[in-house]
C-alpha positions in Angstrom: -46.9 -34.9 32.7 -45.5 -35.1 29.2 -43.4 -32.0 29.5 -40.3 -32.2 31.6 -39.0 -29.4 33.8 -36.3 -27.1 32.4 -33.4 -26.3 34.8 -30.7 -23.6 34.4 -27.4 -24.7 32.9 -24.4 -25.0 35.2 -22.2 -22.0 35.3 -19.1 -21.9 33.1 -15.5 -21.8 34.2 -14.5 -18.1 35.0 -11.4 -18.2 32.8 -13.3 -19.2 29.7 -14.2 -15.6 28.8 -10.6 -14.9 28.1 -10.3 -18.1 26.1 -13.2 -17.1 23.9 -11.3 -13.9 22.9 -8.2 -15.7 21.9 -9.3 -16.6 18.3 -10.2 -12.9 17.7 -6.9 -11.7 19.0 -5.1 -14.3 16.9 -7.0 -13.2 13.7 -6.1 -9.5 14.4 -2.4 -10.4 14.8 -2.4 -12.3 11.6 -4.1 -9.5 9.7 -1.6 -7.0 11.1 1.4 -9.0 10.0 0.1 -10.3 6.7 -1.9 -7.3 5.4 -1.5 -4.0 7.3 2.2 -4.0 8.0 3.4 -4.8 4.4 1.0 -2.2 3.0 2.3 0.5 5.4 5.9 -0.5 4.4 5.0 -0.2 0.7 3.3 3.2 1.1 6.4 4.5 3.0 8.7 3.3 0.2 6.5 5.0 -2.4 6.5 8.2 -0.5 10.3 8.2 -0.2 10.7 7.4 -3.9 8.4 10.4 -4.8 10.3 12.7 -2.4 13.7 11.7 -4.0 12.7 12.4 -7.7 15.1 14.5 -9.6 15.7 15.7 -13.1 17.1 13.0 -15.3 15.3 10.1 -13.6 13.3 7.8 -15.9 9.8 7.1 -14.6 6.5 5.4 -15.4 3.2 7.0 -14.4 0.0 5.3 -13.2 -1.4 6.0 -16.7 1.4 4.0 -18.4 3.3 7.0 -19.7 7.1 6.5 -19.5 9.6 9.3 -19.9 12.5 11.3 -18.4 11.9 13.9 -15.8 13.0 17.3 -16.9 11.8 19.5 -14.1 10.5 18.9 -10.5 8.3 21.2 -8.5 6.6 20.8 -5.1 3.4 19.3 -6.6 4.2 18.5 -10.2 6.9 17.0 -12.4 7.6 17.6 -16.1 8.2 14.5 -18.1 9.7 14.4 -21.6 8.0 11.5 -23.4 9.4 12.2 -26.9 11.7 14.7 -28.5 10.3 18.2 -27.7 7.2 16.7 -26.1 6.8 17.4 -22.4 3.8 16.6 -20.2 3.2 17.9 -16.7 1.8 15.4 -14.1 1.3 15.4 -10.4 4.0 13.9 -8.4 1.9 11.2 -6.9 1.0 10.0 -10.4 4.6 8.7 -10.7 4.3 5.0 -10.0 7.8 3.5 -10.7 11.3 4.7 -10.9 12.9 2.9 -13.9 16.5 1.8 -14.1 18.7 4.2 -16.0 18.8 3.4 -19.8 15.4 1.9 -19.9 14.1 4.4 -22.4 16.9 3.7 -24.9 16.1 0.0 -25.0 12.3 0.7 -25.4 
């Protein structure tokens, strides 16, 4: 009497399921090109820089220590930070390869 009958909704168009996934796919593509790909490129550049370290390079470590590399091993590098002061750090702690002559101006 006061309550009306409820009927099932009409079926949706069959192609709409694919259309509902389109925003998710678009977001994934945007994330890939704006976040994932640049980060992978930067990691590759860092790995190549660490592999190419040699004695005489001027570097900055993640701890902020700057100096000149005196010796390179498989896992470690020796960095001269002052006259007759050498510290040994792991290779992956080297953050930046500085341009030659940076230490003379600092």
